[in-house]
N, C-alpha and C positions, 0 to 999 in steps of 0.2 A: 703776735705776728702770724700771718698765714703761712701754711706749709709750702704752698707753691712758690712763695718768695724766697724760701730757704733752699729749694732744689739746686739752683745754679751754684750756690756756695758749697753745697754738699759734695760736689765732684771736683773741688779744687785739689790739685796734687798734694799740697801740704796736708790737707785734712784726710784724704783717702789713704796716703801712705802712713800717716800717723795712726790711723785707726787699725790698719792691717800691717803692723810692723813685722809680724812673724812670717807673712808671705814674702815680704821684701827680703828679709834675711835668708829665708829658705831658698829663694831664687838666686841670690847672689853668692851663696856659699854651698848649700847642699846640692842643688840641681847641677851646677858645673862639675862638682866632685863625682856625683853619681854617673853622669854622662861620660866623664873622662875615664872612669874605671871600667864602665861597660864597653866603651869604644876601644880602649886599650886591650881589654880581654878578648874582644872579638878579633881585633887586629892580630893578636898573638896566636889565636887558634886558627885563623884563616890560612889555608894552605897556599904555598907559593904557586904562582901561575907563570907559565912559560909561553913565549910568543914565537911563532914561526911565520915567515912571509914568503910569498912567491910573486915574482914580477913576470908578466907575460904580455903578449901582443895578440890582439883579436883581429881575425881576418874575415869575419862574416859580413853579412849584409846589414847588421845592426850598427847603431852608433856605439862608441866605447862606453857612453853613459848607460845605455840600455844593457850592454853586456855586463858591466859591473853590477848593475841592479839584479841581473839574472843570476848572479852567483848566490844571492840570498833567497832565491825563489825556491818553492817547495819541490819543483821537478828536479832541480840540480841537487838539492840536499838529500832528497830521498835516494837518488842514485848513489851518493857518497855513503849514506847510511847502509844501504844494501851491499855495496861493493866491499866496504871495510868491516861490515858486520858490527857496527857500533853498538847496536842494541845488546849484543852478546858481550862485547868488551866492557860496556858500562853497566850491564845488568839492568837496563831500563827498557821501557817499551818504545816503539818507534816514534810516537808523537812527542814524548818527552825528549828523546834524543834530538829530534829535528828542532824543537824549541830551544834546547840548549845550544845546538850548533848555530842557530840563527843569531843568538845573543853573543856567541864567542867569535863571530865572523865580522870583520870590517874590511871595507874596500876603499881604495883611494885611486883617483885618476890623475895622471899627469897631462894637463891640457896641451903642453907643447909637443911631447913625443907621442901621446896617445897610449902610453903603456899603462896597464892596470896592475895595481898592487893589492893583493889579498892577504890579510893578516888573520891568523887564528890563534886564540889564547886559550890555554887549558892547563889544568894542574899536571897532566901527564905530558911531558915534553915530546915523547915519541908520537903520541896521538896527535898533538898539535902539528907536527911535521907532516904526518900522513894525511891529515884532513886538508891542510893547505895545498898539498900536491894533488889530492883527490878532487878538490873543487875545480881546479883547472881542467883536469882530465874529464870530469863529469860534464863540464860546460862544453868541451869538445865533442863528447859523445852525444850530448843533447842536440847540439846544432847539426851534427852528422845525421842523427836519426831523423830530425825534421826535414833536412834536405833530401835524404834518401826516400822518405815517405812521399814528399812532394813530387820527386822525379818519378817514382813508381806509379803514383796516381795519374800523372800526365801520360806516362808510357802505357798504362793500361787503357786509358781513353783513346790514345793514338792507335793502339793495336786493334781496338774495337772498330775504329774508323777504317783501318786498313782492310779488315775482313768485310765490312759493309761495302767498301769501295771495290773490292775484288768481285763481290757478288754483283754489284751494279755493272761493272765492266764486262763481266761474263754475260749478263743479260743483254747489254748493248751489242756485244759481239754476235750473239745469237740472232738478235733482230737484224743486224747488218747482213749476216749470212743468209737469212731467210729472204730478205729483200733482194739480195743479189740472185738467189736461186729463182725468184719469181720474175724479176725484170731484167736479169742479165747483168754481167759485170760492167759493161759499157753500153747502156741502152741509148738508142737514138732519140728517144723522147726526152725533151728538156725537163719536164716535170719529174720523170722517173730518175733522171740523172741528178737533179737537185735533192730528191729524197735519199738516194744512196749516199750522196756527199754529206748531207746533214747527219745521217745515221753514223757514218764513219767518223765525223768530227766529234759526236757525242761519245763514241767508244774511245777515241784517242784521248779526250779530256778526262774520262774516268781513269784510263790507264795512267795518265800523267799525274792525277791526284794520288793514286795509289803509290806511284813511284816517289812522289814528294814525301808522303807520309812514311814510307819505308826509310827514306834518307834521314828524316827527323828522328825516327825511332832508333836508327843506328847511332846518331849523334847522342841521343839520351843514354843509350847503353854505354857509349864511350865515356860520357860524363859521369855516369853512375860508377863505372869501373875506376875512373881516375879521380874520384872525389877526395880532395886533399884534406889537410888538417885545418881546423878553424882557430886554433890557438898555437902560439909558439912561446915556450917558456924561456925567458932571458935570465932569470935568477931562480935556481932551484931552492926549495925550502930546506933548511938544515935544522938539526936539533939544537935548540938554544941551551946554553950552559948557565945563563944568568936569569934570575926571575924577572919577569916583566913588571912594569909599573914603577911607582916612585920609591924612593928610599924610605926606610922605616922611620927615620927621624922626621922626614917631611910628613909622613902619614900621622905620626904622633902630634906634630904641630897642627895639622889640620883638625885632628880630633880635639885638641885643646881649644882652638879657636871656635869650633862649632859648639863645644860645651859651654864656653863663656857666652857666646851669642844666644844660645837657647836659655841659659840662666838669666841673662839680662832681659830677654823678652818675657820670661816668666815673671820676673820681679816688676816689670812695668805694666803688664796687662792683667795678671791675676788679681791684684787688689781691686781693680775696677770691676772685675767680674764678681768678686765677693761683695762689693758694695752694691751692685745691682741685685744680686740674689738675696743678700741679707743686709738690708739698709739699717743704719745706726739711728735709733730713735732716742731722743733725750727726753726724760720725764719733765713735764711742766709743773712748776711749783706755784700754787695759787697763793697770792699774798692777801692778808686781811685788808678789808676796806676800812679806811680811816673815816671816822665821823667828822662831819663839818663842825667847826667851832664858831660860835656866834661872836661877832666883833662889835655889834651895836651896843653902846653903853646903856641906852634906855632899856633894851631887852634884858641886859645883864642885871640891872637893879630891879626890874619888874618881876623877875623870876623868883618865886618863893624859895627861900632857903631854909636849911635846918636851923633851929634856934641855937644861937651861939652860947657857949658855956661861959663866956666872959661877961655877959649881961645878966643881971639878977632876974630871977624868975618872975618877980612881981612886975617888972617893967615890960616884960614881953606881952603882957595881956593887952 
């Protein structure tokens, strides 16, 4: 029989699992036991983690979704790291602290009230409380700094416009005074009167622009001085007294289920991998070829035979 015709039958489950019995037994018994022992050992050695949360309201120009996402941004977390000196407390560099802080921070938004909840989980309960409170304060400082910088930028441009406007107004006033000195304050000539009137209007317009810009600058100064808070904390974070997460028996149950699942997966798949990598070849046995036996009676009697011992030797001649 050709080998290609035997390939489909080679991968039948009954044949594969019968050839690789030891992998099936190892996957059903040894793999779950090893994974359960390792998972239980890791679960036993893993330190308890504590969770602290703060609920606050955002008052800025962003949406609550954007504000919640901003809590996990690098700008806010760097501020928290520097303010609380987390790199010294954890004895880690800043990049590692920020990465750890990002993984330990979770946010949740209430779509009805718009309140934002920030949760921080850490092995040190006091640090979790401090970071949860520090994130809200860092967000407020970040938004305050952005608003202050934006107002200062516009105020700087406005003050430059005021100085330029005052220079133009002074130039227009000088032109008007020179024109009055040449043609008189109330000339009889209509053309001269129109020139003086147009020059006075230009000077008054420049003065009006300068006055408007000064009013706007005063409003910006007032806005800068009365810049309010961008966050209001409704629930202050507290030090948690109970570890966060699931109960130990639930965790052991999950470890057991995962160990059984991986063991079953090992027992089902690994025999096929071994069958592909190390195919089972069966030695072919060559059977001897049988000689054909003549059935024709005439051929049988016509074939010379050995002299029979029953016939006398004289008669054989």
